[in-house]
N, C-alpha and C positions, 0 to 999 in steps of 0.2 A: 504494499500499499504505500502511496506517496503521501507527502505532507497534505495538511487539509487545504492549502491553497494552490496545489499543484497535483493535477490528475493526469495519467495517460489519456490518450484519446479514446482507447477502447477499455472498457471495464468489465469485470466478471460480474456474475449476478449479485454476490455479496458486496462487491465494491460499489455496483451501481445502486443498489439499496442504500448503502452508507452515504453515497454522493447525494442522493435525494433525503437524506435524514430519516429513513424509515427502516424496518426490519426487512430481512429476506422474505418473510412470509407475506408482509404487506406488498412488497415489490410484486410477488408472484400473483397476488390478488389483483394488483393494478394491471399486470400483464394480461391476466385472464378476462378483464372486463374491458380492455382496450385503451386504458389511460395511459400505458406505456406500450410503445411499439415493439416490434419483434427485434431479435439480436441480429447482429451481422455475424457471418461465419468466417473463421480463420482456420482453415484446415480441420473442420469439424469442431472446433471450439467455438462457444457462444460468447460475444462480446457486444456490450451496449455502448454506442457512441455518446460521448458527453454531450454532443450538440443536439442530439435527439432527445436526450434526458433534460437538457435544459428547455427545450420545446415543451416536452410532457409536463414539467413543473410549472412553467408559465401559463400553460392551458388550465391548471387548477384553479377552481374558484376562490375568490377571496372571502374572507370572513365577513358576515354580515354585522351590522351594529347589534342586532339581538343577541348573536353569538358571542359577542365580545365580553370577556371577563372584566369584572370590576377589580383589578389589582390593588386599588388603594386600600380595601378592606384587609388585606393581608400585611399592609404596611404598618 
């Protein structure tokens, strides 16, 4: 795994999930429902392009004002 600010262009399933800030099982769920696209193949090895992952992340909905937590209560 590379440092937090620098990733290779192609990521394994686990690294792709980490890149998105989710668990590998949530990554699998998002692949299944189409929110994350298919892998690219390198000699039978599946890798996800960070550019495709960025697009998938940007397509996620933003939190609505009703869902926003009031963090001032915890302070």
